[in-house]
ZADOMI-373420 format. One record per residue (C-alpha): chain; residue number from 0; x, y negated, z negated. Coordinates in pm, whole numbers, m for minus. Example, Ala and Ser with C-alpha at 12.3 -4.5 7.8 and 13.67 -1.06 7.14 Angstrom:
<sites>
('A'; 0; (1230; 450; m780))
('A'; 1; (1367; 106; m714))
</sites>
This chain:
<sites>
('A'; 0; (14; 14; m23))
('A'; 1; (299; m243; m33))
('A'; 2; (335; m224; 356))
('A'; 3; (178; m516; 537))
('A'; 4; (279; m391; 862))
('A'; 5; (11; m82; 801))
('A'; 6; (m264; m141; 1082))
('A'; 7; (m629; m145; 1023))
('A'; 8; (m785; 163; 1047))
('A'; 9; (m1160; 283; 1018))
('A'; 10; (m1261; 609; 896))
('A'; 11; (m1568; 799; 776))
('A'; 12; (m1512; 912; 443))
('A'; 13; (m1589; 1257; 463))
('A'; 14; (m1445; 1614; 417))
('A'; 15; (m1391; 1644; 755))
('A'; 16; (m1190; 1330; 740))
('A'; 17; (m1049; 1192; 1142))
('A'; 18; (m801; 1438; 1349))
('A'; 19; (m561; 1120; 1294))
('A'; 20; (m550; 1241; 916))
('A'; 21; (m517; 1595; 1025))
('A'; 22; (m223; 1507; 1219))
('A'; 23; (m67; 1336; 936))
('A'; 24; (m108; 1642; 743))
('A'; 25; (m1; 1896; 1007))
('A'; 26; (329; 1718; 1105))
('A'; 27; (419; 1701; 708))
('A'; 28; (387; 1346; 634))
('A'; 29; (313; 1322; 307))
('A'; 30; (254; 970; 198))
('A'; 31; (165; 1022; m155))
('A'; 32; (470; 1315; m276))
('A'; 33; (264; 1327; m642))
('A'; 34; (m47; 1407; m473))
('A'; 35; (m165; 1727; m704))
('A'; 36; (m16; 1544; m1026))
('A'; 37; (m265; 1221; m968))
('A'; 38; (m542; 1486; m899))
('A'; 39; (m507; 1659; m1163))
('A'; 40; (m500; 1342; m1331))
('A'; 41; (m876; 1272; m1236))
('A'; 42; (m1216; 1446; m1326))
('A'; 43; (m1267; 1732; m1045))
('A'; 44; (m1630; 1888; m1183))
('A'; 45; (m1912; 1845; m981))
('A'; 46; (m2156; 1849; m1226))
('A'; 47; (m2168; 1618; m1490))
('A'; 48; (m2056; 1777; m1866))
('A'; 49; (m2267; 1570; m2066))
('A'; 50; (m2501; 1244; m2097))
('A'; 51; (m2597; 994; m2388))
('A'; 52; (m2931; 795; m2451))
('A'; 53; (m3018; 443; m2455))
('A'; 54; (m3368; 348; m2533))
('A'; 55; (m3411; 161; m2199))
('A'; 56; (m3186; 138; m1850))
('A'; 57; (m2857; 138; m1920))
('A'; 58; (m2714; m106; m1667))
('A'; 59; (m2320; m99; m1731))
('A'; 60; (m2059; 113; m1889))
('A'; 61; (m1669; m1; m1918))
('A'; 62; (m1399; 170; m2041))
('A'; 63; (m1102; 8; m2222))
('A'; 64; (m753; 33; m2285))
('A'; 65; (m761; 96; m2573))
('A'; 66; (m975; 403; m2534))
('A'; 67; (m1334; 260; m2627))
('A'; 68; (m1617; 328; m2377))
('A'; 69; (m1877; 70; m2381))
('A'; 70; (m2229; 98; m2251))
('A'; 71; (m2481; m160; m2247))
('A'; 72; (m2872; m149; m2166))
('A'; 73; (m3138; m357; m2033))
('A'; 74; (m3274; m450; m2381))
('A'; 75; (m2997; m663; m2462))
('A'; 76; (m2870; m309; m2661))
('A'; 77; (m2466; m238; m2663))
('A'; 78; (m2321; 94; m2808))
('A'; 79; (m1968; 124; m2898))
('A'; 80; (m1788; 484; m2841))
('A'; 81; (m1446; 591; m2895))
('A'; 82; (m1242; 837; m2675))
('A'; 83; (m1160; 1158; m2889))
('A'; 84; (m787; 1344; m2912))
('A'; 85; (m921; 1622; m2813))
('A'; 86; (m1233; 1622; m2551))
('A'; 87; (m1511; 1401; m2499))
('A'; 88; (m1637; 1115; m2698))
('A'; 89; (m1786; 977; m3032))
('A'; 90; (m2060; 738; m3130))
('A'; 91; (m1920; 382; m3333))
('A'; 92; (m2166; 163; m3350))
('A'; 93; (m2464; m34; m3199))
('A'; 94; (m2489; m400; m3159))
('A'; 95; (m2875; m535; m3085))
('A'; 96; (m2651; m793; m2906))
('A'; 97; (m2927; m996; m2719))
('A'; 98; (m3330; m1089; m2742))
('A'; 99; (m3340; m1054; m2339))
('A'; 100; (m3200; m913; m2062))
('A'; 101; (m2872; m787; m2047))
('A'; 102; (m2686; m910; m1689))
('A'; 103; (m2342; m816; m1701))
('A'; 104; (m2037; m746; m1944))
('A'; 105; (m1641; m717; m1898))
('A'; 106; (m1346; m657; m2111))
('A'; 107; (m996; m817; m2081))
('A'; 108; (m689; m634; m1920))
('A'; 109; (m520; m508; m2286))
('A'; 110; (m886; m409; m2413))
('A'; 111; (m887; m607; m2718))
('A'; 112; (m1231; m862; m2625))
('A'; 113; (m1524; m759; m2485))
('A'; 114; (m1852; m1019; m2350))
('A'; 115; (m2185; m985; m2261))
('A'; 116; (m2396; m1226; m2121))
('A'; 117; (m2782; m1218; m2076))
('A'; 118; (m3114; m1398; m1997))
('A'; 119; (m3136; m1571; m2352))
('A'; 120; (m2862; m1769; m2211))
('A'; 121; (m2591; m1646; m2479))
('A'; 122; (m2231; m1501; m2446))
('A'; 123; (m2126; m1250; m2715))
('A'; 124; (m1741; m1210; m2735))
('A'; 125; (m1662; m879; m2971))
('A'; 126; (m1340; m770; m3126))
('A'; 127; (m1307; m436; m2948))
('A'; 128; (m1078; m247; m3174))
('A'; 129; (m1249; m333; m3504))
('A'; 130; (m1629; m295; m3311))
('A'; 131; (m1746; m645; m3446))
('A'; 132; (m1873; m962; m3282))
('A'; 133; (m1666; m1250; m3382))
('A'; 134; (m1845; m1532; m3137))
('A'; 135; (m2170; m1657; m2982))
('A'; 136; (m2145; m1903; m2720))
('A'; 137; (m2508; m2073; m2625))
('A'; 138; (m2631; m2225; m2251))
('A'; 139; (m2807; m2420; m2136))
('A'; 140; (m2860; m2231; m1830))
('A'; 141; (m2896; m1846; m1736))
('A'; 142; (m2589; m1710; m1633))
('A'; 143; (m2512; m1449; m1362))
('A'; 144; (m2163; m1299; m1420))
('A'; 145; (m1847; m1340; m1623))
('A'; 146; (m1476; m1225; m1649))
('A'; 147; (m1204; m1277; m1864))
('A'; 148; (m935; m1490; m1692))
('A'; 149; (m621; m1531; m1905))
('A'; 150; (m258; m1444; m1883))
('A'; 151; (75; m1465; m2101))
('A'; 152; (95; m1861; m1929))
('A'; 153; (m267; m1930; m2082))
('A'; 154; (m262; m2052; m2450))
('A'; 155; (m621; m1993; m2541))
('A'; 156; (m827; m1677; m2431))
('A'; 157; (m1015; m1825; m2113))
('A'; 158; (m1354; m1692; m1990))
('A'; 159; (m1499; m1785; m1689))
('A'; 160; (m1855; m1787; m1663))
('A'; 161; (m2119; m1871; m1353))
('A'; 162; (m2429; m2019; m1366))
('A'; 163; (m2712; m1846; m1191))
('A'; 164; (m2826; m1973; m872))
('A'; 165; (m2520; m2211; m859))
('A'; 166; (m2133; m2256; m699))
('A'; 167; (m2048; m2387; m1052))
('A'; 168; (m1801; m2199; m1242))
('A'; 169; (m1734; m2310; m1627))
('A'; 170; (m1423; m2223; m1777))
('A'; 171; (m1495; m2163; m2226))
('A'; 172; (m1223; m2031; m2441))
('A'; 173; (m1327; m1743; m2579))
('A'; 174; (m1266; m1748; m2984))
('A'; 175; (m1349; m2194; m2953))
('A'; 176; (m1677; m2351; m3007))
('A'; 177; (m1867; m2322; m2696))
('A'; 178; (m1742; m2643; m2499))
('A'; 179; (m1637; m2599; m2120))
('A'; 180; (m1288; m2645; m2074))
('A'; 181; (m1220; m2719; m1735))
('A'; 182; (m1527; m2632; m1463))
('A'; 183; (m1495; m2566; m1079))
('A'; 184; (m1731; m2654; m848))
('A'; 185; (m1595; m2640; m486))
('A'; 186; (m1493; m2329; m451))
('A'; 187; (m1824; m2226; m333))
('A'; 188; (m2064; m2443; m146))
('A'; 189; (m2360; m2157; m222))
('A'; 190; (m2451; m1994; m557))
('A'; 191; (m2156; m1757; m651))
('A'; 192; (m2287; m1375; m701))
('A'; 193; (m1940; m1207; m812))
('A'; 194; (m1625; m1308; m974))
('A'; 195; (m1265; m1091; m1050))
('A'; 196; (m980; m1206; m1187))
('A'; 197; (m639; m1037; m1108))
('A'; 198; (m458; m1071; m1438))
('A'; 199; (m93; m1070; m1350))
('A'; 200; (m99; m1306; m1016))
('A'; 201; (m338; m1578; m1182))
('A'; 202; (m578; m1523; m886))
('A'; 203; (m967; m1500; m872))
('A'; 204; (m1162; m1360; m595))
('A'; 205; (m1526; m1464; m550))
('A'; 206; (m1833; m1452; m319))
('A'; 207; (m2128; m1598; m272))
('A'; 208; (m2518; m1515; m113))
('A'; 209; (m2427; m1595; 218))
('A'; 210; (m2083; m1350; 214))
('A'; 211; (m1820; m1586; 192))
('A'; 212; (m1498; m1471; 77))
('A'; 213; (m1252; m1701; m136))
('A'; 214; (m892; m1634; m291))
('A'; 215; (m823; m1904; m547))
('A'; 216; (m663; m1986; m865))
('A'; 217; (m643; m2317; m1135))
('A'; 218; (m401; m2547; m932))
('A'; 219; (m307; m2462; m539))
('A'; 220; (m363; m2118; m404))
('A'; 221; (m101; m2206; m116))
('A'; 222; (177; m2264; m370))
('A'; 223; (83; m1862; m516))
('A'; 224; (414; m1693; m441))
('A'; 225; (185; m1396; m445))
('A'; 226; (m21; m1540; m164))
('A'; 227; (181; m1530; 196))
('A'; 228; (m65; m1713; 415))
('A'; 229; (m94; m2058; 468))
('A'; 230; (m446; m2130; 654))
('A'; 231; (m769; m1878; 551))
('A'; 232; (m839; m1813; 924))
('A'; 233; (m502; m1576; 925))
('A'; 234; (m671; m1367; 688))
('A'; 235; (m982; m1104; 718))
('A'; 236; (m1197; m1319; 433))
('A'; 237; (m1421; m1479; 720))
('A'; 238; (m1544; m1093; 833))
('A'; 239; (m1842; m1074; 574))
('A'; 240; (m1982; m1433; 635))
('A'; 241; (m1893; m1409; 1038))
('A'; 242; (m2127; m1082; 1036))
('A'; 243; (m2410; m1234; 834))
('A'; 244; (m2351; m949; 545))
('A'; 245; (m2273; m985; 185))
('A'; 246; (m2125; m822; m87))
('A'; 247; (m2233; m590; m316))
('A'; 248; (m1931; m506; m555))
('A'; 249; (m1551; m600; m576))
('A'; 250; (m1246; m418; m723))
('A'; 251; (m910; m492; m736))
('A'; 252; (m629; m220; m821))
('A'; 253; (m413; m208; m1135))
('A'; 254; (m89; m324; m940))
('A'; 255; (m293; m612; m832))
('A'; 256; (m148; m545; m496))
('A'; 257; (m493; m438; m352))
('A'; 258; (m829; m528; m326))
('A'; 259; (m1171; m307; m187))
('A'; 260; (m1469; m460; m119))
('A'; 261; (m1847; m312; m102))
('A'; 262; (m2066; m482; 150))
('A'; 263; (m2454; m452; 231))
('A'; 264; (m2374; m301; 603))
('A'; 265; (m2241; m7; 418))
('A'; 266; (m1877; m78; 451))
('A'; 267; (m1607; m62; 232))
('A'; 268; (m1301; m226; 312))
('A'; 269; (m962; m230; 128))
('A'; 270; (m726; m555; 141))
('A'; 271; (m388; m658; 95))
('A'; 272; (m413; m923; m193))
('A'; 273; (m96; m1047; m47))
('A'; 274; (m179; m1112; 315))
('A'; 275; (m538; m1105; 285))
('A'; 276; (m607; m874; 589))
('A'; 277; (m806; m512; 569))
('A'; 278; (m551; m247; 564))
('A'; 279; (m860; 31; 596))
('A'; 280; (m1232; 5; 676))
('A'; 281; (m1438; 304; 527))
('A'; 282; (m1767; 367; 708))
('A'; 283; (m2018; 469; 426))
('A'; 284; (m2365; 394; 671))
('A'; 285; (m2630; 634; 627))
('A'; 286; (m2577; 814; 946))
('A'; 287; (m2267; 909; 840))
('A'; 288; (m2365; 1059; 547))
('A'; 289; (m2656; 1213; 649))
('A'; 290; (m2434; 1397; 906))
('A'; 291; (m2197; 1496; 579))
('A'; 292; (m2503; 1620; 434))
('A'; 293; (m2658; 1801; 691))
('A'; 294; (m2339; 1967; 866))
('A'; 295; (m2127; 2036; 554))
('A'; 296; (m2342; 2073; 275))
('A'; 297; (m2628; 2218; 425))
('A'; 298; (m2876; 1996; 266))
('A'; 299; (m3231; 2025; 388))
('A'; 300; (m3397; 1835; 525))
('A'; 301; (m3634; 1720; 289))
('A'; 302; (m3356; 1623; 47))
('A'; 303; (m3155; 1414; 281))
('A'; 304; (m3441; 1232; 398))
('A'; 305; (m3538; 1168; m8))
('A'; 306; (m3208; 1048; m43))
('A'; 307; (m3226; 756; 199))
('A'; 308; (m3574; 670; 81))
('A'; 309; (m3381; 566; m216))
('A'; 310; (m3094; 408; m24))
('A'; 311; (m3386; 240; 128))
('A'; 312; (m3567; 144; m191))
('A'; 313; (m3229; 30; m338))
('A'; 314; (m3171; m204; m12))
('A'; 315; (m3481; m394; m197))
('A'; 316; (m3328; m544; m507))
('A'; 317; (m3038; m782; m455))
('A'; 318; (m3027; m813; m853))
('A'; 319; (m2887; m433; m884))
('A'; 320; (m2494; m365; m994))
('A'; 321; (m2270; m189; m794))
('A'; 322; (m1901; m62; m953))
('A'; 323; (m1609; 41; m762))
('A'; 324; (m1241; 183; m956))
('A'; 325; (m908; 227; m855))
('A'; 326; (m755; 484; m1024))
('A'; 327; (m422; 385; m1224))
('A'; 328; (m180; 486; m980))
('A'; 329; (m365; 267; m725))
('A'; 330; (m387; 573; m485))
('A'; 331; (m715; 663; m456))
('A'; 332; (m1063; 391; m417))
('A'; 333; (m1365; 533; m634))
('A'; 334; (m1700; 460; m534))
('A'; 335; (m2084; 586; m531))
('A'; 336; (m2251; 676; m246))
('A'; 337; (m2584; 836; m205))
('A'; 338; (m2420; 1169; m158))
('A'; 339; (m2190; 1110; m479))
('A'; 340; (m1905; 954; m628))
('A'; 341; (m1618; 961; m372))
('A'; 342; (m1268; 980; m480))
('A'; 343; (m1073; 840; m139))
('A'; 344; (m710; 811; m65))
('A'; 345; (m628; 457; 12))
('A'; 346; (m320; 566; 219))
('A'; 347; (m513; 803; 498))
('A'; 348; (m862; 748; 394))
('A'; 349; (m919; 1128; 346))
('A'; 350; (m1177; 1231; 70))
('A'; 351; (m1031; 1442; m157))
('A'; 352; (m1349; 1520; m368))
('A'; 353; (m1723; 1426; m437))
('A'; 354; (m1864; 1434; m760))
('A'; 355; (m2224; 1457; m855))
('A'; 356; (m2299; 1541; m497))
('A'; 357; (m2571; 1841; m643))
('A'; 358; (m2738; 1568; m939))
('A'; 359; (m3080; 1413; m874))
('A'; 360; (m2961; 1071; m942))
('A'; 361; (m2808; 796; m779))
('A'; 362; (m2513; 684; m918))
('A'; 363; (m2479; 328; m927))
('A'; 364; (m2193; 168; m1118))
('A'; 365; (m1863; 379; m1265))
('A'; 366; (m1524; 342; m1510))
('A'; 367; (m1248; 571; m1496))
('A'; 368; (m1106; 693; m1814))
('A'; 369; (m710; 856; m1780))
('A'; 370; (m543; 975; m2080))
('A'; 371; (m553; 1156; m2362))
('A'; 372; (m731; 955; m2612))
('A'; 373; (m450; 932; m2837))
('A'; 374; (m367; 571; m2933))
('A'; 375; (40; 604; m2898))
('A'; 376; (131; 751; m2563))
('A'; 377; (485; 823; m2447))
('A'; 378; (562; 791; m2049))
('A'; 379; (807; 989; m1873))
('A'; 380; (903; 997; m1524))
('A'; 381; (712; 1143; m1262))
('A'; 382; (941; 1341; m1133))
('A'; 383; (942; 1571; m1443))
('A'; 384; (572; 1636; m1399))
('A'; 385; (634; 1999; m1188))
('A'; 386; (351; 2234; m1155))
('A'; 387; (608; 2458; m1309))
('A'; 388; (687; 2235; m1590))
('A'; 389; (370; 2365; m1839))
('A'; 390; (575; 2194; m2144))
('A'; 391; (561; 1846; m2002))
('A'; 392; (183; 1888; m1902))
('A'; 393; (90; 2002; m2234))
('A'; 394; (244; 1695; m2428))
('A'; 395; (28; 1469; m2186))
('A'; 396; (m305; 1663; m2176))
('A'; 397; (m504; 1428; m2056))
('A'; 398; (m890; 1456; m2047))
('A'; 399; (m991; 1216; m1758))
('A'; 400; (m1375; 1123; m1758))
('A'; 401; (m1565; 939; m1521))
('A'; 402; (m1883; 765; m1666))
('A'; 403; (m2174; 670; m1436))
('A'; 404; (m2481; 472; m1449))
('A'; 405; (m2743; 559; m1233))
('A'; 406; (m3046; 361; m1063))
('A'; 407; (m3337; 379; m1325))
('A'; 408; (m3151; 625; m1598))
('A'; 409; (m3155; 568; m2001))
('A'; 410; (m2851; 755; m1970))
('A'; 411; (m2492; 716; m1902))
('A'; 412; (m2329; 1036; m1769))
('A'; 413; (m1974; 1189; m1805))
('A'; 414; (m1807; 1380; m1495))
('A'; 415; (m1478; 1531; m1646))
('A'; 416; (m1277; 1855; m1552))
('A'; 417; (m1480; 2057; m1757))
('A'; 418; (m1818; 2224; m1681))
('A'; 419; (m2189; 2113; m1801))
('A'; 420; (m2175; 2186; m2187))
('A'; 421; (m2539; 2373; m2153))
('A'; 422; (m2661; 2699; m2355))
('A'; 423; (m2974; 2827; m2495))
('A'; 424; (m2974; 2594; m2775))
('A'; 425; (m2738; 2323; m2672))
('A'; 426; (m2852; 2089; m2362))
('A'; 427; (m2578; 1861; m2199))
('A'; 428; (m2803; 1574; m2201))
('A'; 429; (m2748; 1470; m2547))
('A'; 430; (m3094; 1344; m2734))
('A'; 431; (m2879; 1102; m2981))
('A'; 432; (m3146; 797; m2988))
('A'; 433; (m3475; 873; m3182))
('A'; 434; (m3772; 878; m3060))
('A'; 435; (m3995; 576; m3055))
('A'; 436; (m4357; 507; m3239))
('A'; 437; (m4506; 570; m2893))
('A'; 438; (m4329; 911; m2809))
('A'; 439; (m4440; 1018; m3205))
('A'; 440; (m4781; 964; m3137))
('A'; 441; (m4749; 1124; m2821))
('A'; 442; (m4588; 1460; m2976))
('A'; 443; (m4819; 1431; m3278))
('A'; 444; (m5112; 1429; m3101))
('A'; 445; (m5030; 1764; m2870))
('A'; 446; (m4921; 1947; m3144))
('A'; 447; (m5081; 1908; m3449))
('A'; 448; (m5179; 2236; m3647))
('A'; 449; (m4909; 2367; m3351))
('A'; 450; (m4595; 2590; m3442))
('A'; 451; (m4388; 2498; m3188))
('A'; 452; (m4193; 2737; m2955))
('A'; 453; (m3906; 2668; m2774))
('A'; 454; (m3816; 3036; m2596))
('A'; 455; (m4024; 3257; m2410))
('A'; 456; (m3999; 3583; m2265))
('A'; 457; (m4167; 3720; m1982))
('A'; 458; (m4232; 4054; m1993))
('A'; 459; (m4330; 4180; m1655))
('A'; 460; (m4345; 4503; m1482))
('A'; 461; (m3981; 4433; m1303))
('A'; 462; (m3779; 4317; m1607))
('A'; 463; (m3793; 4037; m1822))
('A'; 464; (m3753; 3639; m1772))
('A'; 465; (m3646; 3396; m2078))
('A'; 466; (m3778; 3075; m1989))
('A'; 467; (m3671; 2763; m2235))
('A'; 468; (m3966; 2528; m2289))
('A'; 469; (m3936; 2129; m2270))
('A'; 470; (m4114; 2108; m2570))
('A'; 471; (m4040; 1702; m2659))
('A'; 472; (m4067; 1589; m2256))
('A'; 473; (m4399; 1771; m2225))
('A'; 474; (m4567; 1893; m2547))
('A'; 475; (m4948; 1931; m2413))
('A'; 476; (m4852; 2208; m2114))
('A'; 477; (m4590; 2378; m2348))
('A'; 478; (m4818; 2423; m2640))
('A'; 479; (m5104; 2539; m2365))
('A'; 480; (m4869; 2771; m2238))
('A'; 481; (m4750; 2875; m2577))
('A'; 482; (m5055; 2928; m2731))
('A'; 483; (m5216; 3142; m2446))
('A'; 484; (m4948; 3348; m2453))
('A'; 485; (m4948; 3368; m2844))
('A'; 486; (m5301; 3517; m2814))
('A'; 487; (m5229; 3791; m2507))
('A'; 488; (m5398; 3525; m2269))
('A'; 489; (m5158; 3655; m1974))
('A'; 490; (m5130; 3992; m2021))
('A'; 491; (m5175; 4171; m1726))
('A'; 492; (m5167; 3889; m1489))
('A'; 493; (m5057; 3978; m1182))
('A'; 494; (m4802; 3702; m956))
('A'; 495; (m5093; 3662; m696))
('A'; 496; (m4863; 3410; m482))
('A'; 497; (m4503; 3489; m385))
('A'; 498; (m4368; 3227; m98))
('A'; 499; (m4009; 3388; 9))
('A'; 500; (m3741; 3123; m52))
('A'; 501; (m3991; 2922; m244))
('A'; 502; (m4127; 3007; m564))
('A'; 503; (m4375; 3300; m766))
('A'; 504; (m4719; 3202; m924))
('A'; 505; (m4900; 3373; m1205))
('A'; 506; (m5150; 3298; m1477))
('A'; 507; (m5502; 3306; m1311))
('A'; 508; (m5717; 3600; m1496))
('A'; 509; (m5904; 3627; m1150))
('A'; 510; (m5580; 3666; m968))
('A'; 511; (m5655; 3494; m666))
('A'; 512; (m5546; 3144; m742))
('A'; 513; (m5923; 3000; m819))
('A'; 514; (m5923; 3113; m1193))
('A'; 515; (m5776; 3034; m1494))
('A'; 516; (m5840; 2748; m1772))
('A'; 517; (m5642; 2591; m2031))
('A'; 518; (m5642; 2637; m2423))
('A'; 519; (m5918; 2317; m2418))
('A'; 520; (m6112; 2451; m2146))
('A'; 521; (m6086; 2186; m1954))
('A'; 522; (m5835; 2015; m1736))
('A'; 523; (m5544; 1828; m1897))
('A'; 524; (m5292; 1541; m1762))
('A'; 525; (m4974; 1576; m1583))
('A'; 526; (m4631; 1544; m1817))
('A'; 527; (m4347; 1356; m1567))
('A'; 528; (m4048; 1281; m1734))
('A'; 529; (m3712; 1072; m1557))
('A'; 530; (m3545; 1401; m1757))
('A'; 531; (m3674; 1630; m1608))
('A'; 532; (m3649; 1697; m1180))
('A'; 533; (m3696; 2019; m1001))
('A'; 534; (m3327; 1967; m852))
('A'; 535; (m3241; 2345; m979))
('A'; 536; (m3369; 2684; m879))
('A'; 537; (m3590; 2856; m1119))
('A'; 538; (m3800; 2555; m1267))
('A'; 539; (m4095; 2661; m1475))
('A'; 540; (m4389; 2435; m1369))
('A'; 541; (m4770; 2424; m1372))
('A'; 542; (m4991; 2490; m1062))
('A'; 543; (m5279; 2229; m1006))
('A'; 544; (m5518; 2135; m743))
('A'; 545; (m5426; 1738; m749))
('A'; 546; (m5333; 1508; m1001))
('A'; 547; (m5443; 1597; m1380))
('A'; 548; (m5583; 1902; m1313))
('A'; 549; (m5372; 2130; m1496))
('A'; 550; (m5511; 2448; m1639))
('A'; 551; (m5327; 2808; m1710))
('A'; 552; (m5161; 2857; m1356))
('A'; 553; (m4768; 2832; m1351))
('A'; 554; (m4520; 2921; m1106))
('A'; 555; (m4107; 2930; m1090))
('A'; 556; (m3928; 2833; m821))
('A'; 557; (m3623; 3027; m665))
('A'; 558; (m3454; 2726; m498))
('A'; 559; (m3449; 2338; m567))
('A'; 560; (m3786; 2171; m468))
('A'; 561; (m3734; 1817; m512))
('A'; 562; (m4026; 1736; m349))
('A'; 563; (m4239; 1908; m616))
('A'; 564; (m4125; 1590; m882))
('A'; 565; (m4390; 1399; m955))
('A'; 566; (m4692; 1625; m849))
('A'; 567; (m4645; 1906; m1081))
('A'; 568; (m4540; 1900; m1468))
('A'; 569; (m4212; 2085; m1520))
('A'; 570; (m4237; 2240; m1820))
('A'; 571; (m3964; 2490; m1861))
('A'; 572; (m3677; 2638; m1664))
('A'; 573; (m3570; 2988; m1666))
('A'; 574; (m3218; 3063; m1863))
('A'; 575; (m3186; 3407; m1801))
('A'; 576; (m3323; 3729; m1578))
('A'; 577; (m3330; 3478; m1260))
('A'; 578; (m3257; 3879; m1079))
('A'; 579; (m3572; 3902; m1198))
('A'; 580; (m3746; 3628; m1054))
('A'; 581; (m3573; 3670; m721))
('A'; 582; (m3631; 4001; m712))
('A'; 583; (m4005; 3911; m746))
('A'; 584; (m3983; 3631; m473))
('A'; 585; (m3874; 3922; m239))
('A'; 586; (m4115; 4194; m232))
('A'; 587; (m4358; 4238; 65))
('A'; 588; (m4648; 4023; 71))
('A'; 589; (m5001; 3972; 283))
('A'; 590; (m4906; 3730; 577))
('A'; 591; (m5247; 3534; 534))
('A'; 592; (m5328; 3529; 156))
('A'; 593; (m4869; 3520; 28))
('A'; 594; (m5009; 3815; m238))
('A'; 595; (m4752; 4108; m297))
('A'; 596; (m4884; 4378; m146))
('A'; 597; (m4789; 4582; m466))
('A'; 598; (m4933; 4450; m787))
('A'; 599; (m4623; 4288; m1026))
('A'; 600; (m4786; 4210; m1378))
('A'; 601; (m4718; 4022; m1700))
('A'; 602; (m4696; 4272; m1987))
('A'; 603; (m4636; 4052; m2251))
('A'; 604; (m4475; 3716; m2345))
('A'; 605; (m4251; 3706; m2658))
('A'; 606; (m4260; 3354; m2819))
('A'; 607; (m3942; 3241; m3058))
('A'; 608; (m3779; 2918; m3172))
('A'; 609; (m3373; 2903; m3138))
</sites>
């Protein structure tokens, strides 16, 4: 990235790469000598390991140099977490920081100070290491973004704040009395949307709502030793304004030699900071990603259309925040897409891995932790980290984690080098928040005088099927199912409808799909939860004849079936006996009715609490 003569390359960041890049590999021109070591220090599991809750939608997550993780939700609540020396994170403290919506959060380069802004017209300053709020600045305006902007050359802890719907940037002393130290109103002519800062080079990067991209500092940018152009016409900074597109995200590499831009035209550009010329453009258009999903990932057409629909929906919201990041080596750009989170080699454009590809969520912001969680870390020459040197690897024992937020999710997610933490009794989705009063009323209304069971074992003529019930999310459906099972209602019922490569259905005493009642002798309402999706095979859901028409019939899927979300109450998941479900789904059936030619029955159902 330090070679300023590298030609601009346009690539498609998928696993196929370009033939040009394949030739690079074939001829042995490996740009990154320590590629395997750098990749080992990045998370690699496709599925997220754990997730943690907020009471509202999580809008941002930040990783600090002091090994703290800070998450913020839309309702103004901020949580501090600490990276453990072993695996994962632990909760430290929660602040009800703002009375309004949380708009933006940022930490300084050293991880000592953290700031948050809200539409309640306040800026809150926190001491990260002591996890304490130490200052508050009240504005006469609503802010839109902020960034710490001090280095060794500054005498106070500068923080820049941008006024919403304005081109004015105000500099404050983050530890001061709230008075404006200096104001910049000539950098942009239109409303500023994003502001970033390169600490060591004392350079700001900002953009506005018409796509103007500016590189500047507090004195004269042309006199900066870190810039080698004398006219903006010699750079690619007009690219977005000329193409009449705007910028969604900006990130600067740790070495401050390059920065990346994500624009609304679905292109990602990597710039050389010194020349402000584009050295690589990555095409992330829907058509490219659709081709990847269809050809390489073999995703169903319905799932592809669902993802495209989500992208179209996101395009309607200009307020959504997107975040990218470079890894600490500066060799990989990490960013969220409709496919998942991509890790792209900035030298070749090759996509090295994709995380979250099979998860049913659209990731928007990310933050990367690379380290072990220890407060003191020794650094060794890269040459010592050979594949054979197991002693060196044991000394480092890094635990890289990618923290993510997703669209309309009240959780943040941890992708690591370990698989999901999930057993019969432990869920990877941690319930670290107490249920709200409304949630408690809902559960008590449906479970009063009912002894809850969370495990059901269907004993069928072809084998046993063990189901974990989602009692918290679907209390009424679970009560209905468990009560019927306890009373022997399902005993002797046949699987009256079986569709190969889709699902098996039962629960009708008549055996033709037209019978069955709930324990209340009337139809009951649907129960949908944002945490429950038909994104996995062997989901257990209520059959119905339309909205809020649940009775006693239920079905078990044998493939992911995202099109069922929001239509059928998903009240359980198969955790054992999947081979039995699969075997039932493959029996011979009547071509007209989908009824198995040979009856397959539920002998009985056992219930237990685990």
